[in-house]
N, C-alpha and C positions, 0 to 999 in steps of 0.2 A: 698567609691563611686564605682556606677557600670556603666559601659560603655557596651551601648549595640548597634551594629551595623546590622541594618536590623531588623525584625520579622518576626512571622511565617505566615504574610500575603504578606510580600512584595517577589518580584518575579522578576529576569531579564529575560526580553522578549526578545527570540530572534526569529523571524522570518525568516526562510530561505524558498524560493524556488529555484528550479535548473529547469535542464532539460538533459536528457540522449541524446547522439548526434546518431543518427540513424546508425545502423551497420544489416549487412547481417550475420543471424544465420540460417547454413544451418540445413533442418531436414532430408532430404534425397537429393539424388544426383546418379541418374543414369543416366550413361552417354548413348546416342542413340550409341550402337553398332552393329557390327553382333554378333548373338547368343544370349545367354541366362546367365548372370552372369559370364561371361567369364572374367577375370584379366590379361591376359596374354599383353606383352610389345608391340607384333603386334596385327592386328585385328587374332580374330579368331572365326568357327564358332561349333556349339555345345552349349554346356552345361557345367559351372563352370570348364573349363579351364583355368590355372595356369602357370605362370611363363614366361622364356624368349621365343620369339617367337611366329609364328603363330601355330594353329593346330586345328583337328575336333575331333569330337566325345563328350564323357561325363567324365569330371573329371579328364583328363590328365594334368601333370607339365612338363613341360620343351616346346623345340621346336620341333616341324615337327611331333606330333604325329598324330596318330589316332586309333581310338577302343574307351577303356574304363579304364580308371585307370591306363594309363601306366607314367612310369618316366622317361626321357630321361637325360641321361647325356651329350650327344653331342650333333650335330646341324642335323645328320642323322635322330635321331627318331626313333619311334618305332611304330610296327602296332599290333593288337591284344586286348590281356586283361590282366591289371596287372604285365605286362612286367618291369623290373628294367635296363636299362641299355642304348646301342644303338645297333641300325642296328639289330633287334630283331623282329620277327614274332610269332605269337602262343600266349601261355599260361603259364603267371607267370614260365617266365626263366628270370635267373639272369645273366648278364653279355654282351658281346659285339659281334656281327655275330652269332647270335643263331636262331633256328628254334626249333618248336614243342612246347612241355609241360613239364614243371617242371624241365627243365634241368638249370644246374649250373655249372658257369666258376669258376676255381682256378686262371687266372689271373686275375689283377685289370680292373676295368672296360674300362681302355683305351687299353687294350690290345685285338687283336682277337681271339675269343676261339674257331671258327669255329664247332659248335655243333649244330647236327639235332637228333630229336628224343622223347624219353619221358624218363624222371629222371635221365638222365645221370649227372655225375661228373666229371669235367677236361676240358681238350681242345683237339681238333679233334677227335670228337669221333662222333658215328653216332651209331642207335638203342637203345635199352629198358635197361635202369637200369646199366649201364656201367659205368666204372671211369678208371684208370691208373692202377689199381691194379687187375682188373676184374670184374666180376659182383657185382652189389650192391643189387640181389635180396633177399628180403626177403617176406617168408609169413604170413603177419600179420603187423601190426603197431605200431610203440615207440620204433622198433628194433633198438639199433646202433653197426653196423655189418653189415656181409652179412650171406644169405641163412639159414638166420632163420626161423623157422617152429615156430610161436606163436607169441606172445606179449610180448612186454618190455625187451628184453633181452639185455644183456649190453656185447655183446660178437659176434661169429661166429660159423656158424654150431651147432645152440642148434635145440632140438627139444624139445617145451613147453614154459614156459612163466616165466620172471621174472628172471634169469637165469643169473650170471655175471661171465662170462667166455667162455670157447671153448666148443666144441662138448659135451655136457649134452642130457641127454635124460631126461626130467621129467623139474621140476619148482622151483626155489628158490634154484639152487644151486651154490654156490660160490667155485668155482673151475674148473675144466676142467676132461671131460671124467667119468662123474657120471651117474649113471644108477639108477634113482629115484628122490627124491624129498629133497629139504632141506637139503642137504648134505653141509658141511664146508670142503673142500678138493678134493680130486682127486680121480678118480678109485675108489669110492664107491659104492657098490651095494646095494641099499634098500634105508632108509628113515632117516634123521635125522643124520646121521652120523656124527661125528665132530672129532677134535682133543684135544689136550690138551692145556691148556693155551699160551703157545709157538709155537705150531706147528699144523696146520692143518692134518684132518685127512686121512689116506688115505689105499686105499685097504678093508675096509671095506664092509663085505655082510652082511646085516641084518639093524634094526631097532635100532635106539639110543645108537650105541655104540662110546663111546668116547676113541680115541684112533686110532691105525693101524692095519689093519693085523686080524681085528677080526671077527669072522661068529658066527651069532648070535642076540640076542636082548640085550640090557642095559650093555655090555660090557664096563667096564673101563680098559684101559690098553693095551698090544700088543701080539696079536696072541690069543686072546681066543677063546676059539669054546662051545658056548653054552648061557646060561640066567645069567644076572645079577651077571656075574664073575667080580672081581675086584681082576687085579694082570697082570702077562705075562703069558703067554701058558695053562692056565686052562682049563680045558674040563669038563662041568657039570653046575651045576646051582648054584648058590648065592657063591661061593669058594670068597676066600679072600687071596692071598699070590701068590706065583708064582708056575705052573708045575702042579697045585693039579687036582686029577680026582675025581669025583663024586658029591655028590650033599650037599652043606652046607647049612646055612639059607636060610631062603625063600628070605629075603632083606641079601645082603651083604654090605649095605652101612652101617648108622650110623642114629638112627631119623627116619628110614623112616615108613612111613604107607601103607600098600597094600601089592603087590606082585611081587618079581624080579625087584626089585628096586637098584641101584649099588651106587648111590650117597647120599647125606645127605640131612635129611629133607624133602623128597619126601612125596608126597599123591599119592596113583596110582598105575601104572603096567610099568613096563619096564623102569622106568627114572634112567639116569646115570649121571644128572646133580646134582644141588642144588638146594633146596628148591622150587621145580616144582611140581604143580598138575595138573595130567593129566595121557597122557601114551604115552610112548616111547620119552620123552623130553631128552634132553642131553647137553642141556644149565642151565642156573639159572633163577629161579625166572619168570618161564612160566606159563602159564595157557593154556591147548588146549592139542594137539596130534603132536608129534612128530616136535618140536620144538628145534632147535638146537642153536639160539641166546640167548639172555637175555632180561628177562621180558616181553616177547610177550604175547599176547592172541590169539589165534587162532590155524590154523595149519599151519605148514611147515615152520613157518617162520625162514630165517636161519640170519637175522637181530638180530636188537636191538629195543626194544619197539614198536613193531609195533603191530598193533590191526586188524586182517584178517588173509588171509590165501596166505602162497608162498610167502613172503617176502624179497626179500634178502638186501635189505636198513635198515634204522633204521627211526624210529621218523614215520611211515608211518600210513594210515588207509584205508584199503582197499587191494586188490590184486596184486600181480604180482609187484612189486615197487620195482626195483633196485637203485633206488635214495634214500633220505630222505624227508621226511616232507612232501607227498604227500599224498592226499587224493582222490582217484579213483582207479585205474585199471591200470599197467604196464605202470607207470611213472619212465623213469630211468633218469630223472632230478631231482630236488630236488625243495623243494617249491611251487607244481603244484596242483591246483584241477581240476581235470579230469580224461581224458581218455590219455594214450599213449603219453603223451610229453615229449620230449626228453630235451627239454630248461630246465629253472628254473623261477619261477614265472609267470607263465603260469596259466591263466582259462580258459578251455575248451578243444579240442580234438586234438592230434596231432600237436602240435608245437612244432617246433625246435627251436623255437627263443626265446627271455628273457621278460618278462613282456607282454606278449600277451594275447590278449582277444579275444577267438575265434578259428578258427578249420583250420590246415593245415599251419598255419605260420610259413615260416623260419627265418623274420625279426625278428626285435628287438622295442617293445613298439609299437605292432601294433592291431587294435581292426579290427576285420572282418573275410574274408577266404582268404584264397592262398597269403596273402602279401610276398611278396620276398623284400623288403625293409624295412627302419628303420620309425618309426613314422609315419606308413601310417593307412588310415581309422580314423584317429582321427577327431573329430568334436566340433569343438566351433562355440562362437557366440558374437557378440559384437555388441551393439549400442549405440554408445556415440552421443550427441548431442555437439558440441563445441560451445561456447558461445567467440567471442572476447573480447579484451580490449574494454569498452566504455568509451569514455572520460563523465565528469560531470561539467556541469556550473551551478555555484551556486551564487545567489543575495540575500541580507535579508538585517535586519537593527536587532539591537540590543538597546534595551531600558534600561538603568539602572538609577534607582532611589532609592537611597539606605539611609533611613534615618537612622541618629545616636543619639542617647539619651542618657540620663545621668540619674540615681537616687541614691540622696545621703541617706545615712542611718542617718544621723543626722548630726549637727552643729559641726563645730571646735571649741575647749574649750583649753584654755590656762589656766592650774591652778593655776596660782598665783605663788608669791615667797616673802619669809621675808628676806630683809636686815639687820642684827646684828647690836650690839651696834658699835661704831667706834671710839675710845678711843683718844685723840690726847695732847699737850702742851709742854712745852720747857724743856730744857735738864736743865737750870741756875738754881740754887739752892740759895735760903738764910739761910745759916747752911742746915741745913737738909731737909729743907722744900721745897719743888718745887715753882717755881715762879708762873706759869700758868698749869692749866692741865686742860681739859674737856672732855664729851662725845657726839657725835650725835647719839641719841639714834635711837633702831630698827624701821626701815620703813615694814610694812606688804603691796605688793602689790597685791590686789584681783583678783578673777578668770576674765578673758576676754574671750568673747565669740564671735564667727567671726560665722556669718549664711551663711546659702547655699544658692548658687547664686539664684536670683529668677528673673527672672523665670530659671530653669535648664536649663545649655548647651546644645544645641542640634542644629543639622545640617543635611546637604544633599551633600551625592554623586552622583552626578548625575545631570539630565534636563531633565525636559517634554518631548525635542528633543529627536530623535532616531540617531544611529550612523551606518554609512551604512558599510555593509558586503562582499565583494567581494570573491569569491574564483575559485579554479581548484580543480577538482579531478578527477580519472579514477577508475572503477570498471573491474575486471578481469584479464586476461583472464580465464573463467573456465569450466570443461567440466560437462555434466549431463549425467552419464551414466544410461541407462535403461535397458539393460541385458549385464551381462559379463559371459558366462563359457567357460576355457580356452581349449584347445586340449589335452587331457593328457591320456595317458593308463589306459583301463577301464570306468566304470563309478560310477560317484558321489564318489571317492576314497578322502581321504581326508589327507591321510598318510605325513608324511613329506618326505619319497623317493617314487618314483612313484611307484605304484602296479598296477595289474592286478586285475578284477573279478568286483565287486558292491558294492560301499559304507565301503570298508574299512578305519580305521579310524588308529589313531596313530603315534607313530616314528616308521621308517623302513618302508622295502617293504612288503608285502604278496600279495596272492592270495587268491579266494574265495569272499563270502559273508559276508558282516559284520561282520570282524573280526577287532580286537582293539589291537595292538601290533606292533611285528616285526616278520617277518619271519612265518607267519601264512599260512596254507592251512586250505581249509572246508569251515565251516559255521560256525559263531557267536562264535569265540575261542576268549579268552582273553589271552595274553601271558607276562609273565614277565620276562626280560632278553633278550637274543640273541639267543636261541635253537627255539623257537615258537612251533608251536601244531601244530597237524591234526587233523583232524575229525570235530567233532560236539559239540560246546559248552562247549569246556574244560577252565579250569580256572587254569593259572600256568606256566610251564614251561616244555617242553621235553615231552610232553604229545599226546596219541593216543587214538584213539576209540571215546568214546560217555561221556559227561557230567564227567570229573574226575576232581577234584580238590585237587590238589599239584603239586610236580616237579618227573619226571621220572617214567611216568606210562604209563599201557595201559590197556586197556578193557572201563568196561561201570560202569560209577558211584562210583567210588572208590574213596575214602577221604584219603589223606596223614595226618599225625599228626605233623609233621615237619613243619616249614615254607617254605613258596613257595622257597627259594634259595636251599635248602637242597634235596638233591635226596630220593625219598623216597622208590624205586624200588618193587612198589607195579603193579600188571598182575590180570585178572580176571575179576568177578562181585562185584560189592557192597561190597569190603573190605573196613575197617576202620586200619589204622596203615602205619605202615614201614617192609619192606622186608617181602611183603606178595604174595600167589600166591592162585588163586581158588573162590570159593565162598563166599559170606556173614561172611568173618573170619573179626572178631574184634582184632587187637594188643593192642588196651588198658585193654579190659578185659579177653584176653585170650580165648573167647569163639568164638560162631557165632551169628550174628545177623537176622539170618535166619528167615524168616515168609513165609507161606504159603497165600498170600493175601495181600492187600494193607489199609496203614493208621494203621500200627500196633507203638507202641512203646514199644519194649522188643523184647524174643525171642521166638523161636520156638513154634509162635501163628499158627493156622490154623483157618482162617477168617478175617475179617476187623475191625481195628479199635479197639483194644486192647491196653490195656496198663497193662503191665504186661508181664509173662513167662507163655508158655505151654498152653495156654489156645486152646480149640476147640470149636469155635463160634465168636460170633462178639459183638463189644461194649460189654467186659467186663473191670474191673478196679478191677485188681487183679491179681492170677496165677493160674494156673491148673484148671483151669475153663472147665466143659462140659456145653455150653450152653451158652445164649447171655444176656447180660445187669446185668451180677452180680457183686458184688462189694463184694470183699474178696477173700477167698482161697477156693479149695479145693470142690466148690459146682457142684452138677450134676443135672443140670437143669435153666432154664432162672430166671431171675429178682431177685434174693434173695440177701441179704443185710445180710452180714455176713459168715462163715466158713463153711465147712462140711456139708453142706445140700444137702439135695437128695428132689426136687422137686422146686416148682418153689412160687417166692413170699413168701418165707420164711424171717421174719425181725428177725432175730438173729442166733445161730449155733447149727448144730447136729440135727435139722429137719428135718424128713420125712416125705413129703405131700405138700400141696398147703396152702398159706397165713395163715401162723401159727407165731403168734407173742409171740416171746421168744424162748425157748432153749430144746433141746432133747425132743420135740412134734413128735408125729408119728399121723398123719391124716390130717383132712382140717377145719382151721377156728377157731383154739387154742389159747386163749389167756392165756400166764402162762409158766410155764416148766414142762417136763415130763409128758404130757397128751396124750393120746389115743384114737383118736374118734372125733368126730366132734364138733365144738362151745363151748368148754368149755372153762371156764374161771376160772381160779385159778390153782394149782398144782396138779400134778398127779392124775388126772380123768382119768377114761376109761369108754367112752360110748360117749353119745350126751347129749348136752348142759347141762352140771352141771357145777355150780356154787361154788366152794369151793375147797376143797382139799381130795385129797382122796378116792373120790367117785367113786361107780359101779355103772351103769346105766344110765338111761334116766332121765333129767331134775330134778337131784336131788342138793339140796340147802343146805350146811353146810360141814360137816367135817366126814368123813367115814361112809358116806350114800352108803347101797346097795339098788337096786332096782329102783321103778317109780315115780319118782315125777310130776309134772306140766310140760306141754308142752313146757312152758316157764319157765327156772329158775331165769332170770333174773327180771328187774322191768320196766314195762312200755314199752314191747315188743310187737310187733304183728306180728305172724305167729308159726313157729314152731322151738322148739329146739332152743329156742336164751336165750342164758347165760348172754347175755349182758343187758346194762341198753338203753330203748329208740329206741331198734333195729324192723325194718320191714323185713321179709323176714324170711329165714331158718339159722339156725347153724351159727348165729352171736353172738361171743362171746365178743365185743367192745362194744363201747358206738354211739348210734344216726347214726346207719349203716340203707341203705336201699338195699337190696338183701340176696344175699348169702355169707354165712362163711365169713364173712369179720371180723377181727378180731381188725382192728384199732378203727379210731374213726371219726364220719362223713362222712362215704364213702358211694359210691352210686355205685352198681356193685358185682361183685362176686370174693370173695379171696384176698380183699385187707386187707394187713397188717400196711400198714402205714396210715397216717389221710389226712381226707378230698380229696380223690381221687375220681377220675368219670372213673370206666372203671373193668378192669379185671385184677387181681393180680398184683396189684402195693404195691410194698414194699415202697418205698418212701413215701413223703406228698405233696399234693397239684398234683399230676399229674393227665392228662386226655390221656385215652388210655390203652393199655395193658404192662404188668410186665415191668411197671418202676422202679427200684431200687433208683434210683436219683430222687430228688424233683421238683417240679414244671414246669415239662416237659409235652409237648405236643404231642404223637407218640408213639412207642412201644420200648421196649427193651431198654432203655436210663439209662444207669448208672450214667451219670452224671448229672446235673441241669440244671432246665431253658431251656433246648433244645425244638427247634419243629422238630420233625424228627424222625430217627429210628435211634438205636445201636450207641449212641452217647456215648462215654466215659466221654468227657471232658464236659463243660458245657457251657450255650449260646451258640450255636449252631443251625443253622439252615439248616435241610435236614441230612444225616445219615453218620457215619461210621465215625464220626471225633472223634479222640483222644485229640486234640487240643483244645482251648476254642476262643470263635468269630469269626466261621467260618461261612461261607455262602459256603456250597457245600457238595462234599463226600471226606472222606478218606483223610482228612486234619488231621497232627501230629502238626501242627505248629499252632501258635495266629493269630487272625483277616486276613485269608486268605480267597477269594475268587476264587472257580474253585475246582481241583481236584487234590488229594495226594501232596499237598505241605506238607514241613515238615520244610519250612524258617517260617518266618514272614511277615505278611503285602504282602505277595505275589498276584497276580492277574492271574492266570492261569493254568498250570497243572506241576505236577512233578517236582517242582521248590527247589531246596535244600538252595538257599541262602534267602534273605529278600529283602524285599523292589523292589522285581521287577514283570515286567511286560511279560508275555509269556510261554514257554515251556523249562524245563529241565534245567535253571539256577541255575548255581553252586554260583555263584558270588551274592553281593549286589547289589541294585541300577541298576541293568541290562535290558536291554528293555525298557526303558523308553523313550518316543516319549514328544520331547519338540519342540513346531510350535511357531517359531519367524519372522515375516516378516515385515518389515519396508522400508518406502520411504527415501532416503537418498538424499537430494538437496541442491548443489550438491554433488559429491563424497568429494572433500578437501572443505576446507576452501576458501571463495573468495578472493580474493588478492584486498584491496581497497587501496588508495591513495589520501588524501585531503590538500588542501592548502588555508589556509583562509586569509585575508587580513582586519584587524580590525583599523579604526584611532585610535591613542592615544591622544585624547583631550577630556579631562573628565572634567567638571567643579564640583568644589565642595564648599560649603559656612556652616557658621555654626555660631551663636549668643551665646555668651557665659554667658548674663546676668548681674544682679548689684548683689555686696558682700555688705554686711551689716556687721560693728563692731559695737554691741551694747556697750551702754552706761556703763562707771564705775568709780568710784570714789576712788582718790587716797587719803588716810587718811593723816591727819595732822603729818609734818616730823620737830623733834627739834633738837638742839642742847644746852647743858648744859654746863657750865663753872668754876671753881671754881680757886680763887686765892690766894695764899698764904697758901693756905691748910684751911680757916675759910669761904672766903667770895666766895659764891655758888648761880648762879644765872642763868634762861632760855636766852640765848645769841639769840639763832635763833628760830623763830617757822613758816612754810610754810603750807597750806593748811590748811583744806584739799582741794584740786580739783576735781571736777566732767566733766568727758569728755563726751559728748553729743553721739548718734550714728553718725556715719559716714558710709556713703552711698558712695561706687566707683563704679561706671558705665564700664564694661568689652568691649572692643570695639568688632565689627563684623569681620568673616574671612571671605574672599571671594579668590578665586583661578582658577588655571587650573591644574590637573594634564596632562603632557605631552603637546603637542603643533600641530598646524594644521598639522604640515609636518610629526609629528612621527607617525607609523604606527606599530601596534601590528601584527606580522606573526606568525602563528598558523598551523605548517605543520607536515606529518609524516604517516607512512603507517600503515595499519589495518588489519582485515579480517570481512567477513560476516558470518555464518553460522560456517558448514554446519546445516542444519533443519533437524530432524530425526523424522519421523512421522509414529508411529508405529500401524500398521495395525491390526497384529495378535499377541498375547503374549501368549502362554501355556508353561508353566515351565515343566519340567522334574519331574514327580512324579510318586510314585505307583498309580494303576487305573487311572480312566478316569475322568476327570469330578468333583473330588472332592475337596472339598470345607474347610474340618476339620483343626481344628488346630495343630492336630497331624497325621500323615500320616495313611492313611486309604487304604485297595484295595476295589473293585468294583465299581461301577457307580454312579458316584452324588451323594454322600454321603456331609452332611454339620453338620456342630457344632461343640463342644469342645470337645476333645477326637478321640481315634483308632475307626473304624466300617469295618465292611465287606458289603458285598451285594450292593444291590441298590437303590438309596433315600431315606436312615436313614438319619433321623435329631437326633445329640445327639451323647453320647458317648458309647463306648462299645455294640454295636449293632451287630446285624447278621440280615440278610432277607433282607426284600424289602418293603419300607416306613413305617417302625416303628418310632416313634417320642418319644423321652426319657424327662421324669421329673426328673429322676436324673441321676447319674454315675453309677448305680450298671449292667444295661444289658439288653438287652430285644433280644428274638429271635424270629422269625416269621414272620409275615404279618400284616400291619396294624395295629397294638398295640400301645397303647398310655399309657405312665405310665413307672412303673419301676419295675424290676425281674418281667416279664412276658412273657411266651412263647404262641404259638398258632396264632390264627387269629382273627383281630378285637376286641380283649381285651381293655378295660378301667380299669384302677387303677394299684394298686403293691400287687404284689405276686398272679398273676393270670395262671392257664393254661387253657386251651379250646377254645371255639368258642365264641364271641360275648357275654362275660361278660361282666358285668359293675361293678364296686365298689360302694358303697356309702359311704365309708370314702372317706380321700384326699389322694390325690396320694401320699403323705409320710406316710402312714399308711396302713401296709399289711394287705389286703382285705382276703387274704386264699380263694380262690373261686377257683373250679375246676370244668368243666363240661361244657352243651352248654345252652347259651342263659339266665343264671342266674343273678341276680339284686341281691346285698345285699354284707355281708359278712360273713367267719364261713360257706358257703354253699357249696353243689356238687351236681349232678344232671343235669337234663334238667328243664332249663325256672323254674324256680325258683324263687317268687318274683316278676313277671314281669308281668305288664300290656300294654296293646294294642300288644298283640303277634299274628299276622297275616300272614297268607300264602297267598300273594295276594297284590292288591294294592287299594287303595281308601277306606278303609273298617275303619268303625266305632264303635269299640268295641273290643273284645277281643275273642282269639282263631276261628277265621273264616278262611274257606280254601276256597277263593274264591276272588272275589273281589267287591267293593262296595257295601258291606252290612253294616246296618246299626243296630247293634244288636251284640251278642256274640253265638258263638259255632254253626255258619251256616256251613254247606257244600252246599256251592253254590254261586250263585251272584246276589246282586240287592234285598237281602231280607231285608224287615225292619223287624225288631222283634230277636228273639233268638231261637236257637236250630231246626231250619228247615232243611230241605236236600232236595235244590231243586233251583228252579229259580226264582225271582221275586213274593216271598210270601209277603203279608201283615198280621202279626201275628207271632205266636209261634207254635214251635212243628211241623209243617206240611213237608208233606212227598209228595213232588211233588212240580209242580210249578203253579205260576200264582194264587193262593189260597188267598181269602182276606177273613182271620179270622183266627182261630187257630185250630189245632189238628186235621187237615184234612188230607185224606189220597188218594191222588190223584191228578189231575189238576185241575185248572179254578172252584174250589168250592168258593160258596158266601156265608159266614157266617163259622160256625164251626163246627168241631167231626162228617164232612161229608165223607163218604167213596166213592169214584167212582170219575167221573169227570163231571165239570158242573153242580154241585147240587145249589139249592137256598135254604135256609133255613130261613121261615119269622121269624120264631119265635126267631132265634139266632139272639143274640146281635149284632148289627152291629158294625161299629167302627169308630170313631169319632178322625178325624185326627188333631192333633194339629201341625201347626208349627210357630215353632220361627227362632232366626236367629241361633241357633247352632244344632237345631237337630230336627228331624221328629220323632213322638212317636206314638202307636197305642193304644188306651185306649176304652173300651166300650162305644156307646151314645144311644140315642135314637134311637129303633129298626124304620125301616125303611119299612114300610107297602108295601104290597102286590100290592096294587094298586096306590102305585105311590105318597100317601100322602106325602108332604114334611117333613121331619125331621130335628130336630135340627144338624146341622154341624158347621163347624168353615170354618170362612173366611181366606183370606190370611194372613190378621192381627193378626191372635190369636184368633179372639173372636167369637162368637156362632152368624151364619148367616142362613139364610132361602138357605137349599137345591134344589138344581132341582129335578125333579121327576124322578123316575126310569127310564121312558120310554125316558127323555130327558139325562140320564148318559149313 
C-alpha cells in the first residue's frame, strides 16, 4: 500500500500582510551654525575648524586658534599657519611660546620654550638656525648635521654631498678628513680609496687604493707608491710582495683583464678589488668608476648595491644617498622616494618625518607641505545613511487543505494450509490386537483472498476555512554607506602597514608609486622579503636600478639565475647569472649576449630581429650572415636560403649571384648545380639559357654542347634565353615563371628561386615582396614564414624585426606580443621581459594588469531582522476507510476412520464440504481535531536580509585590453579560441588587425579571412599579398601570391579576375573611372568599351560625348569621325536596347538627314517610332 499526503497541486496557502511603522531616516543634517563646516565644541567662524573650543580661520584644530591649519594643545591657542603647540605665532613652529618660522622646541608641548626667529632648535633662543650647541646652518638640503655645503650629508663640516662623517671635501665619503670622493676611511686624498675587510683605509693619496698610506692608483696593501702594486712598501708598477722596486706584470692580481689591476678577476684599469668591471674600483663586483663598495653600478659609490653616483648608503637608486633603499637624490634616511629626505618611508622633498607624502614635513604620516605635527593633512570622507530599527506588524491567514490518499498494489492473499493425518486409539489390547484405533484424515484449507478496501481509504487534514496569523517583528538597524575613504598617509595605498606615496600595495610599508611588497622605494617595484628594492620596476629583493630580476643586484636589466632568496651579486647592464659585473655577460653560457640592435636572439649581432650569432643585418635566422633575411650560415647578401652564398635569393649553398636554385652556381637565375651564367637549367653549364649538362654557349640543349642554339632552350617559353618550361621573359630556368631570371616554379617577377612568388629575389615559396627567404610572407627580407612586414625571422608576425612568433609590432623576441621589443610572451607594451604583462619594462609575469570592479552593496552588512508569529493550533482532520471484502471460499470434506480389533474398519465421521460466501466489513469513518481552540503554535527567531550586491562594472585583470579569447592574448579586443596579438582579430594564432581565422594555424596582416595567410584582405588558405581570393575551400592550400588574383597556384597581378575596376558603379571589366557600362574604358559614363574620355556611346572613341565608334574628338555623331561636332548621315546610327539589367549599343536603321523617323526602341525594349532629328 502506498500512502500519499498531499499532491503536486496541493499548496499550503499563506497570506501575510503587514506594515512598517514610521521612522525618520536622516539623509543629511547640517545644523545652522556660524561659519561653514566647523565641528568645534564651541561656535567658530571660518571653515572646517574642529576640536574643543572656538576658533576662527581655516582648518584649525583645538581651541582659540586663528589662521590656517594650526593645532593647539592648550586653551590659549595659536595664530599663523600650521603651528603645532600653544602660544605660537608665525609659520610651522612646534612647541610652546614661540614666534617666527620653523622653530622647534626641545621640551614637551606644555613647557615654555621662549624661541623666536627662523629654524632654531631648543629653548630660550633667538636668531636664525641656532641650537644649544651652536649654529645649525647648512648650505643645502637634506643634511643631518651642521655647516655642511651640499646635499644629504650625514655629519658636519662637509663640502660635497652624500658624505657620512665630518670634514670631508668631496662626495660619498665614509669617514673623516677625506679630500676626494667615495673614500672609505679617513685622511685619504683621491678617489675610491678603502681599507681591507677589517679596517678602513687611512692616508691614501690616489685612486682605488685598498689599504693605508698608499700613493698612486690601485695599490693593495700598505705604503705602496706607484700603480697596481700588491703588498707593502713597493715602489713601481705591478709589483707583488714587499718592498719591491721596479716594474712587474701589467696586472699584479690574478685573472685580471686590462691594465694595472691589482685585485682578482677584474676587467678594466686600476681596479684593486675583486671581480670589478671598469676603472679604479676598489670594492667587489662593481661596474663603473671608482666604486669602493660592493656590487654597485655607477661612479664613486662607497656603499653597497647602489645604482647611480656617490651613494654612501646601500641599495639606493640615485645620487648622494647616505641612507638605504632610497630612490632619488641625497636622502640620508631610508626607503624614501624623492630628494633630501632625512626621515624614512617618505615620498617627496626634504621630509624629516616618517611616512610623509609632500615636502618639508617634520611630523610623521602627513600629506602636504610644512606639517609639524603627526597625521596632518590626511583627507578622508564618509557618507553613511543610518536606518534605525523599524517595527513590523504582521497579519495574515493560513489555509491548509491537504488530501491523504492510498493506493493498494493488489489484494491480500492467505495462501492456505494442510492439516496432516491425526492418529488416535486406546491403549488397551486384547492380546496383541489393539482394541480401537483410528485416523482423522488430512484436511486442506484453500487460499483465502481479502480484497482491497473499496473505495480506497482517503482523508483530509485541514478545512476550507482559514486560520488567522498574528505576528510582530523588527528590521534593522543598518547602515548604507555611499562612500568611505579613510584618512591615511599617501594616496590610494593598500599596504598592510602605512605607506607614503601613491597606490602602493602588499605587506609592509613603502614609499613611491605603485610598488608591491615591503620596504620599497621608487616606481612599480615588486619585493620578496624584508629588504625591499629601490629604482624602477625591479622584481626580487635587495635591488637597485632599473628592471632587474633576482636578489642583490644593481644596474639595469640584469637577471639572476638563482632563486629570489639567494644573492646573485650582479652589477652592470643586461647581465645573466651570478657574481658578475659589466655589460651583456652571460654566466650560464660563459659568453656575452651583446647585440648592437634590438630584438635579437643570440650574441654579437649588428642589426635587428636576428635569430643566431654574429650576423650583420636584420631578420636573419642563422649565424655569421652579412645581409638581411637569410636562413642559414655564412651568407653574404640578403634573402638566401642555405649556406655560404654570395648574392641574393639563392636557394641552396655556395652560390655566387642572384636567384640561383641549387649549389655552386655563379650567375643569375640558374637551376641546378655548378652553372656559370644566366638562366641555365641543369648542371655545369657555362653561358646563357642552356638546358642540360656541361654545355658552353647560349640556348643549347643536351650534354657537352658548345656554341649557339635557340634563343630559348626549354619548351613552351616566350622571350629570350629561357631554359625552363612555359616561362615568359628573360633568363628563366624554372617552370611557369613570368619575369626575369626566375629559377623556381610559377613565379612572377625577377630572380625568384622559390615557388609561386610575386616580386623580386624571393628564395622561399608563395611570397609577395622582395628578398623573402621564408614562405608565404608579404613584405621584404622575411626569413620566417607567414609574416606581414619586414625583417621577421620568426613566423606569423605583423610589422617588422620580430624574432618571435605571432607578434604584432617590432623587435619582439617572445611570442604573441603586441608592442615593441618584448622578450616575454603575451605582453602588451614595450621592453617587457616577463610574460602576460601590460606596460613597459616589466620583469615579472602578470604585471601591469588593470582590473575594474565596481558594485553597489546595499546595505554594508546583512540587515538584522526578528519575527514572532502566532498561529492557532486547531486543525481538523477526517478520513474514510472504505469497505473490506473477504472473498468466498470452500472448506473440503473432513473425515475420520476407525478400526476395531484390528479388522473392523469404517468411516466414523464426515463433515462438509462447507462453502463460506463473500464477507463484507464496513470500516468506520474517522474525524477529529489536532490541537484545540486554545492551543497556539508560536514561531519566532532572528534572521537577516541581504546584503544585496549589484555589480556595475566587472573587468577582470588580464593581458591586453578588452580581449575575450579562451586563452590569454595580448593587444586589444581579440576574440575566439586560442591566443593572438594585435587588434580585433577573431580566432587563434593571429597577429595584425581584424583578421578572421577559419583554422588554427595562424594569420598575419590586415583583414584576412582563412588560414596560413599574410598580407591584406586575402580570402583563402596559404596566400600572401593583397586582395587575393582562393577558389578552393578554406581548408585547402590555394598557393597564391600577388595582387588581386582569383584561383589557385597562381602568382602575379589580377589573374583570373572579373569585374576589376578602379572607380565606382562600373559594369564591366578593367575600367578606370566611374559609371561605365563596358570594359577597358579610361574615363567615366561611357556606354561601350575601349573608350578614352567621358560620356561616349560606342566603342573605341578618343574624346568625350561621341555617339558612335572609332571617333577622335568630342561631340561627334556617327563613327570614325576626326574632329568635333561632326554629323555623318551614312554612318550607321545606334539603336539603344534597354533591358532590366543593361544598356547596349547596336547598329540600327540609319537616321536620315531630313529627320525622317527611323526605327528605334521604346523603353520596353521593342521597336518604336523615333522622334525626328530636329525634335531630338
